[in-house]
Backbone of each chain as ProteinMPNN parsed JSONL, in Angstrom:
{"seq_chain_A": "MPSDLSRLLNALGLVAIDTVLALAFIDQLWFRDLPCPVCILQRAGFIAAGFGIALNLVLGPRPSHYGVTILGAVAGAAIALRQMLLYIVPGSGSYGNEVFGMHLYSWAFVGFVAIVIGAAIMLFYDRQFGRGGPLSNRLDAFTLTALVTFAVLVVGNIFSTLFLCGLGFCPEAPVGYVL", "coords_chain_A": {"N_chain_A": [[39.875, 77.647, 11.31], [41.127, 74.686, 11.975], [43.007, 73.637, 14.822], [45.137, 71.801, 14.374], [45.667, 72.04, 11.598], [46.676, 74.523, 11.753], [49.02, 74.168, 13.262], [50.206, 72.515, 11.345], [50.783, 74.288, 9.293], [52.237, 76.314, 10.617], [54.532, 74.576, 11.286], [55.591, 74.08, 8.686], [56.16, 76.519, 7.931], [58.271, 77.081, 9.905], [60.078, 75.083, 8.895], [60.528, 76.06, 6.429], [62.18, 78.381, 7.241], [64.137, 77.086, 8.55], [65.293, 75.816, 6.317], [66.393, 78.132, 4.962], [68.32, 78.99, 6.556], [70.005, 76.762, 6.829], [70.783, 76.886, 4.09], [72.218, 78.939, 4.082], [74.376, 78.141, 5.572], [75.353, 76.285, 4.106], [76.287, 77.611, 1.923], [78.116, 79.172, 3.223], [80.179, 77.278, 4.419], [80.561, 75.166, 2.355], [80.847, 76.463, -0.324], [82.478, 78.401, 0.515], [81.849, 81.066, 0.987], [82.016, 83.58, 2.841], [80.135, 85.195, 5.366], [79.285, 88.486, 5.633], [79.231, 91.199, 8.165], [76.687, 92.344, 8.406], [75.317, 90.279, 6.987], [75.246, 88.394, 8.931], [73.79, 89.414, 10.766], [71.306, 89.55, 9.15], [70.694, 86.733, 9.097], [70.257, 86.396, 11.996], [67.799, 87.851, 12.189], [66.243, 86.162, 10.786], [66.078, 84.181, 12.525], [64.918, 85.412, 14.579], [62.365, 85.846, 13.698], [61.722, 83.274, 13.225], [61.26, 82.325, 15.83], [58.796, 83.051, 16.869], [57.122, 81.445, 15.386], [58.177, 78.887, 16.472], [57.299, 79.356, 19.168], [54.597, 79.334, 18.721], [54.305, 76.83, 17.904], [55.342, 75.066, 20.263], [53.961, 76.071, 22.537], [51.397, 76.723, 21.643], [49.06, 78.226, 19.359], [49.17, 81.888, 19.345], [47.961, 85.268, 18.925], [50.113, 87.247, 19.915], [52.318, 85.525, 19.453], [52.494, 85.352, 16.761], [52.865, 88.127, 16.23], [55.489, 88.483, 17.408], [56.863, 87.029, 15.527], [56.266, 88.538, 13.322], [57.652, 91.107, 13.683], [60.186, 90.298, 14.177], [60.756, 89.425, 11.53], [60.492, 92.067, 10.203], [62.453, 93.444, 11.294], [64.664, 92.221, 10.273], [63.996, 92.582, 7.596], [64.402, 95.248, 7.316], [67.183, 95.201, 7.614], [68.166, 93.91, 5.552], [67.262, 95.435, 3.743], [68.864, 97.519, 3.918], [71.294, 96.713, 3.327], [71.0, 95.995, 0.595], [70.695, 98.737, -0.345], [73.128, 99.821, -0.258], [74.554, 98.591, -2.205], [73.141, 99.821, -4.474], [73.659, 101.615, -6.116], [74.487, 101.55, -9.686], [77.577, 99.956, -10.52], [78.554, 100.162, -7.884], [79.306, 97.795, -6.679], [79.096, 94.652, -5.111], [78.202, 92.028, -2.662], [79.132, 88.723, -2.004], [78.037, 85.573, -3.432], [75.774, 85.271, -6.255], [72.34, 84.046, -6.512], [70.461, 82.442, -8.569], [70.248, 84.873, -9.887], [70.129, 86.827, -8.114], [71.439, 88.42, -5.214], [72.192, 87.166, -1.95], [71.306, 88.985, -0.056], [69.168, 90.099, -1.178], [67.495, 88.049, -1.779], [66.936, 87.503, 0.862], [65.439, 89.759, 1.755], [63.299, 89.271, 0.216], [62.347, 86.887, 1.326], [62.02, 87.737, 3.92], [59.847, 89.648, 3.869], [57.95, 87.74, 2.736], [57.466, 86.238, 5.021], [56.3, 88.069, 6.752], [53.918, 88.715, 5.422], [52.84, 86.061, 5.2], [52.384, 85.481, 8.069], [50.646, 87.475, 8.543], [48.634, 86.587, 7.197], [47.942, 84.348, 8.265], [46.987, 85.415, 10.756], [44.299, 85.93, 10.28], [42.702, 83.981, 10.874], [40.658, 83.15, 13.189], [39.827, 80.995, 14.541], [41.994, 79.251, 15.314], [42.728, 80.181, 17.604], [41.216, 79.301, 19.489], [41.899, 77.632, 21.803], [43.507, 77.762, 25.05], [46.051, 76.708, 24.963], [48.241, 74.428, 23.555], [47.115, 71.571, 21.315], [47.901, 68.966, 22.386], [50.258, 67.849, 24.678], [52.198, 66.288, 23.396], [54.487, 66.49, 20.732], [54.138, 66.013, 17.007], [56.003, 63.988, 14.919], [57.088, 65.335, 12.689], [56.922, 68.061, 13.408], [58.497, 68.136, 15.763], [60.87, 67.474, 14.595], [61.419, 69.809, 12.913], [61.377, 71.84, 15.06], [63.622, 70.678, 16.369], [65.85, 71.031, 14.454], [65.769, 73.855, 14.231], [66.595, 74.731, 16.484], [69.144, 73.314, 16.516], [70.403, 74.876, 14.446], [70.471, 77.451, 15.44], [72.068, 77.181, 17.474], [74.407, 76.399, 16.032], [74.893, 78.904, 14.708], [75.836, 80.455, 16.781], [78.198, 79.156, 17.322], [79.501, 79.31, 14.754], [79.418, 82.189, 14.428], [81.129, 82.987, 16.477], [83.471, 81.752, 15.66], [84.087, 83.419, 13.451], [84.197, 85.778, 14.114], [85.288, 86.103, 16.628], [85.165, 87.424, 20.023], [84.444, 90.069, 19.659], [83.609, 92.885, 17.501], [82.783, 92.016, 14.079], [85.091, 91.857, 11.216], [84.764, 93.957, 8.497], [84.836, 93.024, 5.846], [85.182, 89.697, 5.949], [87.898, 87.656, 5.673], [88.698, 85.127, 6.48], [88.527, 82.885, 9.297], [88.615, 83.873, 12.631], [88.969, 82.393, 15.096]], "CA_chain_A": [[40.981, 76.86, 10.959], [41.576, 73.952, 13.129], [44.557, 73.764, 15.718], [45.831, 70.702, 13.581], [45.966, 72.653, 10.568], [47.546, 75.853, 12.07], [50.082, 73.656, 13.517], [51.092, 72.008, 10.207], [51.36, 75.587, 8.639], [53.691, 76.546, 11.481], [55.63, 73.578, 11.247], [55.87, 74.186, 7.49], [56.988, 77.926, 8.066], [59.603, 76.875, 10.48], [60.843, 74.233, 7.911], [61.148, 77.06, 5.294], [63.276, 79.267, 7.953], [65.375, 76.185, 8.544], [66.056, 75.77, 4.976], [67.242, 79.333, 4.686], [69.57, 79.232, 7.516], [70.938, 75.668, 6.331], [71.51, 77.005, 2.856], [73.446, 79.853, 4.281], [75.573, 77.481, 6.225], [76.071, 75.461, 2.864], [77.234, 78.746, 1.094], [79.552, 79.36, 3.842], [81.047, 75.987, 4.485], [80.916, 74.595, 1.03], [81.338, 77.502, -1.128], [83.556, 79.281, 1.08], [81.426, 82.289, 1.043], [82.148, 83.774, 4.534], [79.244, 86.075, 5.625], [79.574, 89.686, 6.275], [78.594, 91.516, 9.479], [75.007, 92.442, 8.058], [74.659, 89.081, 6.672], [75.069, 87.467, 10.101], [72.459, 89.916, 11.36], [70.103, 88.794, 8.594], [70.584, 85.343, 9.778], [69.488, 86.617, 13.384], [66.779, 88.217, 11.711], [65.49, 85.033, 10.443], [65.908, 83.512, 13.88], [63.988, 86.208, 15.344], [61.166, 85.658, 13.037], [61.229, 82.079, 13.382], [60.973, 82.244, 17.064], [57.536, 83.311, 16.855], [56.679, 80.241, 14.878], [58.402, 77.986, 17.554], [56.587, 79.704, 20.195], [53.37, 78.669, 18.474], [54.413, 75.061, 18.137], [55.65, 74.683, 21.603], [52.874, 76.656, 23.376], [50.259, 77.015, 21.05], [49.099, 79.596, 18.542], [48.604, 82.957, 19.995], [48.326, 86.367, 18.219], [51.204, 87.584, 20.225], [53.478, 84.909, 18.828], [52.548, 86.249, 15.478], [53.598, 89.563, 16.58], [56.87, 88.156, 17.403], [57.442, 86.689, 14.04], [56.432, 89.997, 12.25], [58.415, 92.243, 14.275], [61.611, 89.702, 13.745], [60.803, 89.717, 10.077], [60.482, 93.52, 10.028], [63.999, 93.923, 11.584], [65.289, 91.67, 9.331], [63.819, 93.131, 6.224], [65.354, 96.684, 7.352], [68.697, 95.109, 7.691], [68.574, 93.345, 4.309], [67.226, 96.413, 2.63], [69.94, 98.51, 3.928], [72.496, 96.059, 2.376], [70.664, 96.444, -0.717], [70.757, 100.12, -0.634], [74.65, 99.925, 0.114], [74.939, 98.461, -3.766], [71.997, 100.009, -5.2], [74.206, 102.534, -7.668], [75.387, 100.794, -10.524], [79.243, 99.837, -10.431], [79.128, 100.269, -6.48], [79.913, 96.375, -6.395], [78.07, 93.707, -4.352], [78.861, 91.034, -1.623], [78.793, 87.374, -1.963], [77.774, 84.903, -4.611], [74.391, 85.321, -6.676], [71.52, 82.695, -6.468], [69.174, 82.53, -9.343], [70.133, 86.143, -10.54], [69.966, 87.914, -7.153], [72.292, 88.335, -4.004], [71.522, 86.504, -1.015], [70.586, 89.788, 0.729], [67.947, 90.522, -1.856], [66.534, 86.99, -1.351], [66.55, 87.594, 2.243], [64.377, 90.745, 1.837], [62.087, 88.801, -0.251], [61.951, 85.958, 2.388], [61.305, 88.497, 5.087], [58.659, 89.973, 3.358], [56.954, 86.464, 2.566], [57.325, 85.865, 6.314], [55.34, 89.179, 7.304], [52.565, 88.221, 4.498], [52.431, 84.78, 5.84], [51.923, 85.663, 9.421], [49.358, 88.319, 8.508], [47.341, 85.814, 6.659], [47.687, 83.247, 9.548], [46.446, 85.727, 11.688], [43.001, 85.925, 10.05], [41.94, 82.584, 11.07], [40.647, 83.24, 14.648], [39.659, 79.848, 15.373], [43.088, 78.336, 15.977], [43.117, 80.716, 18.882], [40.264, 78.96, 20.651], [42.254, 76.946, 23.055], [44.546, 78.324, 25.832], [47.579, 75.931, 24.841], [48.506, 73.305, 22.464], [46.123, 70.383, 21.443], [48.397, 68.021, 23.163], [51.854, 68.154, 24.861], [52.864, 65.536, 22.451], [54.507, 66.889, 19.364], [54.342, 65.139, 16.057], [57.72, 63.936, 14.415], [57.525, 66.517, 11.634], [56.812, 69.378, 14.144], [59.583, 67.899, 16.602], [62.058, 67.814, 13.827], [61.484, 71.224, 12.572], [61.875, 72.188, 16.124], [65.315, 70.597, 16.916], [66.515, 71.468, 13.591], [65.777, 75.2, 14.165], [67.564, 74.864, 17.684], [70.492, 73.065, 16.025], [70.958, 75.992, 13.514], [70.733, 78.537, 16.112], [73.462, 77.055, 18.257], [75.343, 76.556, 15.152], [75.258, 80.342, 14.557], [76.45, 80.997, 17.86], [79.538, 78.93, 17.183], [79.944, 80.016, 13.627], [79.794, 83.628, 14.46], [82.381, 82.898, 17.393], [84.777, 81.297, 15.101], [84.438, 84.088, 12.299], [84.14, 87.477, 14.577], [85.681, 86.05, 18.121], [84.415, 88.007, 20.948], [84.303, 91.374, 19.229], [82.751, 92.586, 16.181], [83.129, 91.189, 12.866], [85.569, 92.562, 10.098], [83.514, 94.316, 7.506], [84.739, 91.909, 4.757], [86.212, 88.648, 6.509], [88.726, 86.528, 4.664], [88.956, 83.935, 7.18], [87.993, 82.484, 10.748], [89.521, 84.615, 13.685], [89.355, 81.318, 15.932]], "C_chain_A": [[41.303, 76.02, 12.286], [42.985, 73.868, 13.534], [45.448, 73.172, 14.8], [46.27, 71.481, 12.443], [46.961, 73.761, 10.575], [48.9, 75.222, 12.543], [50.891, 73.176, 12.556], [51.623, 73.219, 9.566], [52.326, 76.064, 9.376], [54.645, 75.853, 11.259], [56.214, 73.842, 9.76], [56.805, 75.484, 7.29], [58.221, 77.859, 8.797], [60.64, 76.016, 9.505], [61.398, 75.279, 6.941], [62.297, 77.704, 6.041], [64.678, 78.271, 8.099], [65.97, 75.877, 7.351], [66.891, 76.804, 4.488], [68.424, 79.329, 5.442], [70.369, 78.069, 7.227], [71.574, 76.145, 5.085], [72.528, 78.228, 3.193], [74.529, 79.413, 4.954], [76.464, 76.847, 4.923], [77.015, 76.435, 2.032], [78.216, 79.077, 1.806], [80.591, 78.421, 3.981], [81.463, 75.613, 2.967], [81.475, 75.364, 0.055], [82.321, 78.434, -0.568], [83.158, 80.806, 1.109], [81.035, 82.922, 2.171], [81.037, 85.295, 4.434], [79.752, 87.34, 6.371], [78.811, 90.149, 7.545], [77.052, 91.367, 9.213], [74.552, 91.119, 7.62], [74.32, 88.176, 7.809], [73.844, 88.096, 10.938], [71.221, 89.738, 10.739], [69.607, 87.549, 9.131], [69.848, 85.526, 10.952], [68.341, 86.868, 13.033], [65.53, 87.115, 11.601], [65.069, 84.188, 11.69], [64.949, 84.153, 14.684], [62.579, 86.012, 14.891], [60.576, 84.349, 13.218], [60.809, 81.615, 14.952], [59.6, 82.262, 17.596], [56.82, 82.134, 16.59], [56.919, 79.069, 15.857], [57.774, 78.114, 18.717], [55.089, 78.905, 20.105], [53.209, 77.316, 18.438], [54.513, 74.464, 19.421], [54.354, 74.969, 22.694], [51.524, 77.07, 22.957], [50.154, 78.238, 20.687], [48.281, 80.676, 19.405], [48.997, 84.212, 18.919], [49.588, 87.121, 18.661], [52.521, 87.077, 19.71], [53.664, 85.319, 17.419], [53.199, 87.491, 15.308], [55.079, 89.467, 16.562], [57.642, 87.928, 16.134], [57.465, 87.935, 13.17], [57.268, 90.762, 12.727], [60.017, 91.683, 13.816], [61.814, 90.098, 12.34], [61.053, 91.149, 9.599], [61.932, 94.05, 10.258], [64.864, 93.351, 10.547], [65.282, 92.336, 7.915], [64.625, 94.488, 6.273], [66.812, 96.277, 7.123], [69.0, 94.883, 6.358], [68.506, 94.469, 3.325], [68.205, 97.547, 2.852], [71.155, 97.897, 3.375], [72.252, 96.273, 1.027], [70.875, 97.824, -1.278], [72.268, 100.39, -0.976], [75.192, 99.74, -1.599], [74.045, 98.985, -4.642], [72.546, 100.941, -6.438], [74.877, 101.589, -8.443], [76.893, 101.01, -10.545], [79.573, 100.108, -8.812], [79.423, 98.849, -6.022], [78.541, 95.665, -5.716], [78.969, 92.839, -3.416], [78.336, 89.754, -1.703], [78.398, 87.09, -3.521], [76.069, 85.338, -5.156], [74.058, 83.841, -6.692], [70.452, 83.157, -7.495], [69.298, 84.049, -9.799], [69.964, 87.18, -9.294], [70.826, 87.303, -5.924], [71.375, 87.735, -3.088], [70.679, 87.656, -0.184], [69.358, 90.288, -0.027], [66.989, 89.584, -1.64], [66.152, 87.13, -0.067], [65.549, 88.63, 2.384], [63.252, 90.186, 1.361], [61.544, 87.967, 0.903], [61.431, 86.602, 3.564], [59.895, 89.266, 4.898], [57.503, 89.014, 3.215], [56.536, 86.29, 3.908], [56.128, 86.867, 7.015], [53.974, 88.901, 6.491], [52.049, 87.042, 5.281], [51.706, 85.043, 7.121], [50.527, 86.614, 9.374], [48.194, 87.615, 8.032], [46.802, 84.854, 7.774], [46.854, 83.989, 10.626], [44.706, 86.274, 11.498], [42.315, 84.812, 10.435], [41.881, 82.624, 12.751], [40.609, 82.014, 15.256], [40.758, 79.05, 15.916], [43.241, 79.039, 17.316], [42.125, 80.343, 20.014], [40.65, 78.498, 21.927], [43.494, 77.856, 23.546], [45.909, 77.965, 25.524], [47.419, 75.152, 23.565], [47.686, 72.425, 22.651], [46.658, 69.4, 22.303], [49.889, 68.437, 23.668], [52.706, 67.29, 24.023], [53.126, 66.185, 20.933], [54.749, 65.829, 18.382], [56.051, 64.998, 15.61], [57.979, 64.864, 13.497], [57.791, 67.847, 12.407], [58.352, 69.379, 15.047], [60.764, 68.423, 15.689], [62.469, 69.297, 13.289], [61.974, 72.088, 13.856], [63.565, 72.178, 16.549], [66.121, 71.023, 15.87], [66.9, 72.946, 13.661], [66.785, 75.405, 15.575], [69.004, 74.805, 17.297], [71.206, 74.255, 15.433], [71.121, 77.12, 14.328], [71.921, 78.483, 17.046], [74.503, 77.131, 17.332], [75.785, 77.873, 14.737], [75.901, 80.942, 15.515], [77.87, 80.56, 17.69], [80.251, 79.426, 15.792], [80.309, 81.606, 13.56], [81.029, 83.685, 15.67], [83.665, 82.624, 16.753], [84.942, 82.707, 14.001], [84.761, 85.359, 12.832], [84.964, 87.328, 16.223], [84.695, 86.837, 19.085], [84.001, 89.315, 20.719], [83.46, 91.619, 18.164], [83.616, 92.18, 15.209], [83.874, 92.062, 11.925], [84.365, 92.829, 8.993], [83.421, 93.306, 6.026], [85.745, 90.605, 5.303], [86.809, 87.752, 5.334], [88.946, 85.372, 5.443], [88.281, 84.072, 8.527], [89.195, 83.277, 11.604], [89.84, 83.425, 14.675], [89.789, 80.038, 15.506]], "O_chain_A": [[41.642, 76.497, 13.369], [43.951, 73.994, 12.781], [46.43, 73.793, 14.392], [47.496, 71.557, 12.367], [47.837, 73.96, 9.733], [49.92, 75.808, 12.181], [52.114, 73.272, 12.661], [52.82, 73.26, 9.282], [53.393, 76.278, 8.801], [55.723, 76.393, 11.007], [57.442, 73.8, 9.693], [57.876, 75.519, 6.683], [59.194, 78.504, 8.407], [61.837, 76.291, 9.41], [62.601, 75.343, 6.689], [63.408, 77.604, 5.519], [65.848, 78.565, 7.857], [67.183, 75.665, 7.333], [67.877, 76.613, 3.777], [69.496, 79.666, 4.938], [71.575, 78.276, 7.356], [72.769, 75.91, 4.904], [73.561, 78.381, 2.541], [75.561, 80.082, 5.014], [77.68, 76.86, 4.731], [78.137, 76.18, 1.594], [79.282, 79.32, 1.239], [81.761, 78.686, 3.708], [82.598, 75.785, 2.525], [82.545, 75.02, -0.448], [82.93, 79.21, -1.304], [84.013, 81.683, 1.236], [79.863, 82.89, 2.546], [81.163, 86.209, 3.619], [80.426, 87.338, 7.401], [77.831, 89.512, 7.93], [76.333, 90.487, 9.686], [73.387, 90.814, 7.876], [73.392, 87.368, 7.787], [73.079, 87.428, 11.634], [70.17, 89.73, 11.378], [68.465, 87.307, 9.521], [68.799, 84.891, 11.06], [67.525, 86.092, 13.53], [64.391, 87.132, 12.068], [63.978, 83.637, 11.838], [64.206, 83.513, 15.428], [61.669, 86.021, 15.721], [59.37, 84.137, 13.345], [60.101, 80.63, 15.164], [59.256, 81.622, 18.59], [55.969, 81.735, 17.385], [55.986, 78.298, 16.086], [57.618, 77.101, 19.399], [54.558, 78.178, 20.945], [52.222, 76.695, 18.833], [53.865, 73.458, 19.708], [53.922, 74.143, 23.499], [50.688, 77.621, 23.673], [50.726, 79.203, 21.195], [47.196, 80.526, 19.966], [50.019, 84.219, 18.233], [50.188, 87.678, 17.742], [53.538, 87.749, 19.532], [54.763, 85.591, 16.934], [53.948, 87.811, 14.385], [55.808, 90.182, 15.875], [58.702, 88.442, 15.774], [58.408, 88.305, 12.47], [57.849, 91.304, 11.787], [60.859, 92.392, 13.266], [62.701, 90.848, 11.933], [61.796, 91.352, 8.638], [62.477, 94.906, 9.562], [65.739, 94.03, 10.01], [66.28, 92.579, 7.238], [65.41, 94.79, 5.374], [67.564, 97.005, 6.475], [69.949, 95.484, 5.854], [69.271, 94.617, 2.372], [68.329, 98.44, 2.013], [72.038, 98.647, 2.958], [73.141, 96.692, 0.285], [71.174, 98.044, -2.452], [72.569, 101.131, -1.912], [75.991, 100.497, -2.151], [74.172, 98.543, -5.784], [71.981, 100.997, -7.53], [75.756, 100.868, -7.972], [77.38, 102.14, -10.585], [80.746, 100.259, -8.472], [79.822, 98.756, -4.862], [77.364, 96.02, -5.785], [80.198, 92.905, -3.389], [77.134, 89.592, -1.491], [78.393, 87.866, -4.477], [75.258, 85.701, -4.304], [74.777, 82.847, -6.798], [69.692, 84.102, -7.284], [68.203, 84.498, -10.137], [69.663, 88.344, -9.556], [70.929, 86.106, -5.656], [70.152, 87.699, -3.222], [69.578, 87.392, 0.297], [68.53, 90.924, 0.625], [65.832, 89.9, -1.36], [64.976, 86.878, 0.195], [64.691, 88.38, 3.23], [62.184, 90.46, 1.91], [60.461, 88.241, 1.421], [60.492, 86.109, 4.188], [59.038, 89.389, 5.773], [56.338, 89.311, 3.481], [55.327, 86.179, 4.112], [55.208, 86.422, 7.702], [52.936, 88.904, 7.152], [50.991, 87.057, 5.911], [50.496, 84.829, 7.209], [49.546, 86.432, 10.094], [47.03, 87.89, 8.323], [45.634, 84.638, 8.098], [46.097, 83.342, 11.349], [44.051, 86.856, 12.362], [41.104, 84.843, 10.218], [42.798, 82.237, 13.475], [41.193, 81.805, 16.319], [40.576, 78.262, 16.844], [43.909, 78.452, 18.167], [42.115, 80.84, 21.14], [40.053, 78.768, 22.969], [44.26, 78.49, 22.82], [46.848, 78.728, 25.75], [46.538, 75.312, 22.72], [47.3, 72.185, 23.795], [45.835, 68.897, 23.067], [50.568, 69.272, 23.07], [53.906, 67.55, 23.94], [52.227, 66.363, 20.111], [55.421, 64.843, 18.685], [56.998, 65.721, 15.917], [59.136, 65.281, 13.436], [58.712, 68.607, 12.109], [59.154, 70.313, 15.044], [61.441, 69.432, 15.886], [63.601, 69.78, 13.273], [62.858, 72.935, 13.723], [64.371, 73.053, 16.865], [67.218, 71.45, 16.228], [68.003, 73.354, 13.296], [67.672, 76.258, 15.569], [69.869, 75.656, 17.507], [72.331, 74.616, 15.778], [71.994, 77.897, 13.939], [72.621, 79.447, 17.354], [75.492, 77.808, 17.611], [76.963, 78.034, 14.419], [76.56, 81.948, 15.249], [78.76, 81.392, 17.863], [81.401, 79.864, 15.769], [81.187, 82.138, 12.88], [81.842, 84.605, 15.574], [84.74, 83.094, 17.128], [86.116, 82.996, 13.77], [85.518, 86.093, 12.196], [85.192, 88.332, 16.896], [83.486, 86.831, 18.856], [83.198, 89.797, 21.519], [82.629, 90.779, 17.819], [84.83, 92.005, 15.313], [83.321, 93.147, 11.744], [83.38, 92.137, 8.733], [82.436, 92.965, 5.371], [86.95, 90.598, 5.053], [86.236, 87.298, 4.344], [89.528, 84.489, 4.814], [87.631, 85.055, 8.883], [90.39, 83.287, 11.31], [90.989, 83.417, 15.117], [90.099, 79.183, 16.335]]}, "seq_chain_B": "MMSLPFVLFACGLGAAWLRQREVALGFWTAGLVVLLALFRAHYGDALNIAL", "coords_chain_B": {"N_chain_B": [[80.768, 89.292, 20.664], [79.146, 89.714, 18.504], [77.889, 87.298, 18.458], [75.862, 87.478, 20.374], [73.263, 87.928, 19.968], [72.365, 85.484, 18.977], [72.902, 83.927, 21.036], [71.206, 84.633, 23.093], [68.595, 84.333, 21.802], [68.62, 81.823, 21.751], [68.673, 80.883, 24.254], [65.979, 81.833, 24.901], [64.527, 80.181, 23.538], [65.066, 77.545, 24.989], [63.933, 78.399, 27.16], [61.252, 78.647, 26.266], [60.856, 75.945, 25.526], [60.682, 74.897, 28.192], [58.233, 75.634, 28.825], [58.241, 78.246, 29.965], [56.469, 80.972, 29.343], [56.763, 83.725, 29.372], [59.586, 84.366, 30.273], [60.787, 83.279, 28.01], [59.751, 85.178, 25.978], [61.081, 87.483, 27.004], [63.847, 86.836, 26.634], [63.6, 86.979, 23.875], [62.782, 89.549, 23.417], [65.346, 90.829, 24.247], [67.25, 89.871, 22.756], [66.264, 90.719, 20.166], [66.819, 93.579, 20.64], [69.399, 93.733, 21.069], [70.284, 92.786, 18.772], [69.285, 95.106, 16.904], [70.901, 96.906, 18.169], [73.422, 96.148, 17.264], [73.445, 96.408, 14.633], [73.019, 99.004, 14.46], [75.37, 99.881, 15.463], [77.105, 98.778, 13.416], [76.415, 99.862, 11.011], [75.537, 102.522, 10.89], [76.461, 104.661, 9.549], [76.031, 107.271, 7.153], [74.534, 106.766, 3.777], [76.71, 106.166, 1.075], [76.018, 107.514, -1.36], [76.26, 109.024, -4.461], [74.73, 110.983, -6.233]], "CA_chain_B": [[79.682, 90.312, 20.871], [78.138, 89.439, 17.32], [77.127, 86.23, 18.5], [75.022, 87.642, 21.471], [71.578, 87.808, 19.654], [72.105, 83.995, 18.777], [72.839, 83.275, 22.506], [69.586, 85.053, 23.774], [67.508, 83.779, 21.183], [68.888, 80.199, 22.132], [68.27, 80.775, 25.682], [64.622, 82.003, 24.695], [63.96, 78.858, 23.009], [65.181, 76.823, 25.972], [62.724, 78.731, 27.985], [59.934, 78.246, 25.685], [60.678, 74.509, 25.686], [60.509, 74.638, 29.577], [57.045, 76.226, 28.849], [58.34, 79.569, 30.571], [56.338, 81.994, 28.132], [57.595, 85.224, 29.832], [61.004, 84.516, 30.028], [61.303, 83.182, 26.517], [59.615, 86.417, 25.4], [61.924, 88.337, 27.551], [65.069, 86.79, 25.821], [63.405, 87.541, 22.37], [63.217, 91.082, 23.127], [66.618, 91.313, 24.679], [67.985, 89.322, 21.587], [66.024, 91.768, 19.202], [67.234, 94.728, 21.008], [71.096, 93.673, 21.023], [70.402, 92.802, 17.069], [69.224, 96.333, 16.445], [72.128, 97.843, 18.478], [74.452, 95.902, 16.545], [73.181, 96.734, 13.323], [73.248, 100.659, 14.324], [76.717, 99.987, 15.436], [78.071, 98.48, 12.17], [75.802, 100.25, 9.824], [74.982, 103.765, 11.314], [76.882, 105.851, 8.658], [75.231, 107.711, 5.884], [74.798, 105.77, 2.617], [77.428, 106.832, 0.468], [75.371, 107.586, -2.616], [76.488, 110.224, -4.994], [73.775, 111.098, -7.478]], "C_chain_B": [[78.525, 89.998, 19.365], [77.243, 88.107, 17.611], [76.036, 86.397, 19.784], [73.656, 87.426, 21.136], [71.331, 86.401, 19.727], [71.929, 83.253, 20.144], [71.557, 83.532, 23.029], [68.659, 84.667, 23.235], [67.499, 82.089, 21.697], [68.246, 80.037, 23.545], [66.428, 81.082, 25.724], [63.796, 80.598, 24.328], [63.977, 77.752, 24.149], [64.092, 76.967, 26.884], [61.157, 78.399, 27.451], [59.692, 76.657, 25.79], [60.385, 73.999, 27.121], [59.098, 75.147, 29.925], [57.025, 77.567, 29.811], [58.057, 80.778, 29.487], [56.935, 83.262, 28.138], [58.709, 85.285, 29.76], [61.361, 84.376, 28.764], [60.901, 84.658, 25.888], [60.661, 87.592, 25.842], [63.383, 88.166, 27.01], [64.805, 87.133, 24.539], [63.585, 88.845, 22.4], [64.466, 91.4, 23.392], [67.561, 90.909, 23.261], [67.867, 90.414, 20.439], [66.497, 93.218, 19.453], [68.829, 94.92, 20.59], [71.032, 93.581, 19.369], [70.301, 94.207, 16.851], [70.288, 97.197, 16.649], [73.284, 97.442, 17.55], [74.478, 96.372, 15.076], [73.424, 98.268, 13.336], [74.789, 100.82, 14.659], [77.572, 100.004, 14.206], [77.61, 99.296, 11.246], [74.982, 101.709, 10.203], [75.473, 104.874, 10.403], [75.69, 106.075, 7.496], [75.3, 106.99, 4.773], [75.659, 106.445, 1.749], [77.18, 106.699, -1.244], [75.667, 108.979, -3.219], [75.827, 110.169, -6.376], [74.137, 112.231, -8.549]], "O_chain_B": [[77.299, 90.104, 19.386], [76.137, 87.899, 17.111], [75.405, 85.397, 20.128], [72.905, 86.812, 21.895], [70.362, 85.96, 20.344], [71.157, 82.328, 20.395], [70.85, 82.595, 23.4], [67.649, 84.526, 23.924], [66.519, 81.384, 21.935], [67.432, 79.166, 23.847], [65.726, 80.527, 26.569], [62.735, 80.162, 24.775], [62.967, 77.058, 24.273], [63.422, 76.041, 27.342], [60.191, 78.01, 28.106], [58.602, 76.158, 26.072], [59.919, 72.874, 27.302], [58.722, 75.139, 31.097], [55.982, 77.932, 30.354], [58.933, 81.412, 28.899], [57.494, 83.811, 27.189], [59.158, 86.267, 29.169], [62.161, 85.168, 28.263], [61.794, 85.268, 25.301], [60.986, 88.495, 25.071], [64.109, 89.156, 26.914], [65.749, 87.63, 23.923], [64.365, 89.407, 21.632], [64.872, 92.368, 22.749], [68.456, 91.643, 22.842], [68.823, 90.932, 19.864], [66.555, 94.0, 18.504], [69.354, 95.869, 20.008], [71.762, 94.339, 18.731], [71.394, 94.688, 16.549], [70.692, 98.027, 15.833], [74.041, 98.303, 17.1], [75.516, 96.666, 14.483], [73.964, 98.803, 12.368], [75.42, 101.771, 14.197], [78.443, 100.826, 13.919], [78.486, 99.589, 10.432], [73.846, 101.895, 9.765], [74.931, 105.977, 10.48], [74.791, 105.326, 7.112], [76.379, 106.401, 4.713], [75.286, 107.61, 1.616], [77.828, 106.079, -2.087], [75.374, 109.997, -2.591], [76.206, 109.538, -7.362], [73.435, 112.382, -9.549]]}, "name": "protein", "num_of_chains": 2, "seq": "MPSDLSRLLNALGLVAIDTVLALAFIDQLWFRDLPCPVCILQRAGFIAAGFGIALNLVLGPRPSHYGVTILGAVAGAAIALRQMLLYIVPGSGSYGNEVFGMHLYSWAFVGFVAIVIGAAIMLFYDRQFGRGGPLSNRLDAFTLTALVTFAVLVVGNIFSTLFLCGLGFCPEAPVGYVLMMSLPFVLFACGLGAAWLRQREVALGFWTAGLVVLLALFRAHYGDALNIAL"}
């Protein structure tokens, strides 16, 4: 796989994670569906997974960067799975809104599994690792936009979590902002 | 406390942008450890499933 194609696919992957994080913000701010603590941790899981993709884009593709993505996604999947198990028994309730018939934590689990599969498939293409670094130091507009959006969403989550939880732990079922 | 993983990941992204790969991976590792610790602190209880 040429490095250019590898970069494009990584950029598309980061855009997908950007979209997930942005949709979470839309659900929080527009629909006033405040995230529970474990929901916030799932957002952090998406960022942990996206971190490896960002490393691929900035520093060039390496197997270890895909390892970062896979480990972050596995951590996020474990957290999402735990929340699914909380409500697995019929009549035990749920948390938040449904989207296309599934709750956001169920979609998050699907997303994390998709990230693991995608990263594993990318690891098959050895030719992308031929160069020690990125093709060039200049990032194209699409890649740069994906990276900047990712960084903005990470910083946005810092402030969102601070406003929601303050400096301590979050309430189990938040009803408003602490700050 | 809950925002700490995001802070560490943001620092890691900054380090990556400055091409400090090892530092970036260090921040990412710290962020992941804190993330799992927070998960353990919040959701360490046994599942309440009565079958």
